N, C-alpha and C positions, 0 to 999 in steps of 0.2 A: 296165490300165485302172482296176482297183480300187485299186491303189496310189495313183494320181493322185487318186481320190476320197477316199481316206483322208487323203492329205496336205492336200487342200483342207479337209476337215473339221477336221483338226488346226489348220490356220491359223485357221479360224473360231473354234475353241475358244480358241486363244491370244488372239485379238482380244477375245472375251467376257471372258476372265480379266483381260486388261489393262483393259477397261472397268470391271470391278468393282473392280480395284485402284485405278483413278483416280477413285473416288467422292468423294474430298475435293475441295473447291472449288479449292484451290490446285493439285492435281494436274490437274484438268480444265483450268484456265486455262493451266497450263504446256504441256499437250498441245496446246491450241488455238494457243498462241503458236508452238510448234514447227511445226505444220502450216501456219500462216500464213507463217512464214519459208520453209518449203520451197516453198509456192505462189508466194511472191514470187521465190524463186530460179528456179523453173520459168518464170515469166513473163519474168524477165530473160533467161533463155537463149533463149526463143522470140523475144523482141524483138531479140536480137542476131542470131539466125538470119534473121529476116524484116526486116532493116534496109533492104532495097531498097524496101519498100512504105512510103513516108512520107507519102503524100497524105492518107490518112484520119487518121493520127495528128496531123498538124499542124492539121487542121480540128477535131478533138476537143479539142486543146489550147487553141484559141482560144475555146471555150465558157466562159461565166461559171460560177462555182463552184455557183451555185444550180441550174443545169441538169443537173448530174451526178446520176445516179439513186442510186447506192449509197453515196455519201459520207456523207450524213446518217444513214442507217440503220446503216451500219457504225460511224460515230462513236458513235451511241447505244448500239449493241450493245457496243462496246468500253468505253464509259463505264459501262454497266450491269455488265459483267463486272469492270471495275476496282473499282466500288463494292462488288460482292458479294465480291470478293477482299479488299478492305480490311475489310469487315465480318467476314469469316472470320478475317483476321489479328488484328483487335481481340479477337474472342472467344477465339481461340487464345492470344493474349498474356494475356488476363484469366484463362483457365484455368491457364496456366503460373504466373502470379503466385499464384493461389489454391493451386496444388499446392506451390509453393515455400514459401508461408507455412505450410501444413500440415506440410511437411517440417521447417521451422524449429521449429515447436511440438513435433514428435516428438523432434527432437534436443535441445531444451531439457528436455523431460521425461526423456529418457534421461540427460542430463547431471546433472539434479537427483537422479535415482535413483542414479546412480553416486556422486555426492557424498555422499548420505546413507548409502549402503552403505560407502563409504570411512570416513566418520565413525564408523559403527558398528564397523567392523573395527578402527579405531584405538582407540576406547574399549575394546573387548574386549581388544586386545593390551596396552593400558595397564593395565587391571585385572589381566590375567594376569601382567604384569611385577610389579605391586605385590604380588600374592599370592606369586609366586616370591621376591621380595625379603623379604617378611615371613617366609616359610618359612625362608629362609636366615638371617635375623636370629634367629629362634626357635631354629634348630639351633645357631647360634653361641652364643647364651645358654645353651642346654642343655649344650653342650660345656664352656663356661667353668665352669658350676656343677659339672659332673662333675669337672673338673680341680681345682676348689677342694675338693670332697669328697675326692678322692684325696690332695691335699696334706694335708688335715686327717687322713686315715687314716694317711698316712705319718708325719706329725708324731706322731700318737698311738702308732704302732708304735715310733718312735724313743724317745719318752718311756718307753714300757713297757720297751724294751730297755735303756735307760739305768738305769731303776729296777731292773731285774733285775740288771744288772751291779753296781750299787751295793750291792744286798742281798747279792749273791754275794761281792763284795769285802769287804763288812762282815763277813760270816760267815767268810770266809777269814781276815780280820785278827783276828777274835775267836777263832779256834781256836788253841790253843797248839800250838806245834810241838814 
């Protein structure tokens, strides 16, 4: 017995949860449309089951439209619900547009920040490359100057060697044998 009560309570809780989940106007309208369709389906099945009783139905069908009780109120209710749904859709559409425009602004800001960061990185790399190139040129000039100095030293050593050889040859030639 308690299990049955627990199950009933669970079903009620589920209905309450569903009602809170359907708080948006669109959700409420969709839920109402589904229940109306199921009610129409139930009415259609009852009509097909009770097809033998046609006397009352034909007399009701001959009444003018103004004499039917629920038609105007149901039309007003459905028109009000449709109007509320349209208002909700317009508000939703407007909020979506605003959100999209904010997203576009954020993306533009990110793109400009990325572009400026790339420009800074490019400028830094360009300066670094220029520094490296200047360093290489300076090293090359220094090596050339060192080579020129070594050439001059070698030439000086050759000249000294030749001078020594001349003096040695001259002394050797000057010595009597």
